[in-house]
C-alpha positions in Angstrom: 108.6 79.1 123.6 106.9 81.4 122.0 106.8 81.3 118.2 105.2 85.1 116.7 104.8 83.4 113.6 102.0 81.4 115.1 100.1 84.3 116.1 100.8 85.7 112.4 102.8 88.4 114.4 105.1 90.6 112.5 107.9 92.8 113.4 105.9 95.7 112.2 103.0 94.8 114.1 105.0 95.0 117.4 106.6 97.9 116.6 103.0 99.6 115.9 102.0 98.4 119.1 104.7 99.3 121.5 104.5 102.6 119.9 100.8 102.9 120.3 101.2 102.2 124.5 104.6 104.4 124.6 102.5 107.2 123.0 99.4 106.7 125.1 101.2 106.5 128.7 102.9 110.0 127.2 99.8 111.8 126.1 98.3 111.5 129.0 101.4 112.7 131.5 101.6 115.8 128.9 97.9 116.8 129.0 98.1 116.6 132.9 101.2 118.9 132.9 99.4 120.9 130.6 96.0 121.5 132.8 98.4 121.7 135.9 100.6 124.5 134.8 97.2 126.2 133.1 95.7 126.2 136.3 98.9 128.1 137.8 99.3 130.1 135.5 95.4 131.5 136.0 95.5 130.9 140.1 99.0 132.7 141.0 97.9 132.3 144.6 98.0 128.3 144.2 101.4 128.6 142.6 102.6 130.8 145.6 101.0 128.4 148.4 102.6 125.1 146.1 106.1 127.0 146.3 106.0 127.8 150.1 105.2 124.0 150.7 107.7 122.8 149.0 110.4 125.1 150.0 109.5 124.5 153.6 109.4 120.6 153.4 112.1 120.1 150.3 114.1 123.3 150.3 116.5 124.6 147.7 119.4 122.5 148.2 118.4 118.6 147.8 116.2 116.4 145.4 112.6 115.9 146.6 112.1 112.2 147.6 108.9 110.5 146.6 108.9 108.3 149.9 109.8 110.4 152.4 108.4 114.2 151.0 105.2 113.3 149.9 103.1 112.6 153.1 104.5 116.1 154.5 102.8 118.3 151.5 99.4 118.0 151.7 98.5 121.0 149.8 100.8 119.4 146.8 98.4 116.3 146.8 95.4 118.4 146.9 96.2 120.6 143.8 97.1 117.1 141.9 94.3 115.0 143.1 91.8 118.0 142.1 93.7 118.8 139.0 93.5 115.2 137.9 89.6 115.4 139.0 88.6 118.7 137.6 90.3 118.4 134.0 89.9 114.7 133.3 92.4 113.7 130.4 89.6 111.3 129.3 87.2 113.5 126.7 84.0 111.6 128.5 85.0 109.8 131.9 82.7 107.9 134.4 80.6 110.2 136.4 81.9 111.3 139.5 81.9 113.7 142.2 
């Protein structure tokens, strides 16, 4: 049985660590979305192409399905991957090309 007092963990420490994990996950998502929206604002032609691809695959009358729709939208996938490559969420990342 796990005894948290054996490891000298307090409820405050556990709460703090869980908060850090949650914050780390949500802040990376937030930063990625900020960069994606910034790129789309600066390059409206990319936004238009993405909207056309989404409308042609999903339309406006149903919810998207990750399993069914993802592979039918190569431009959206390329935009996502290029955003992650171009505007890394880490201040200092491993060298890449």
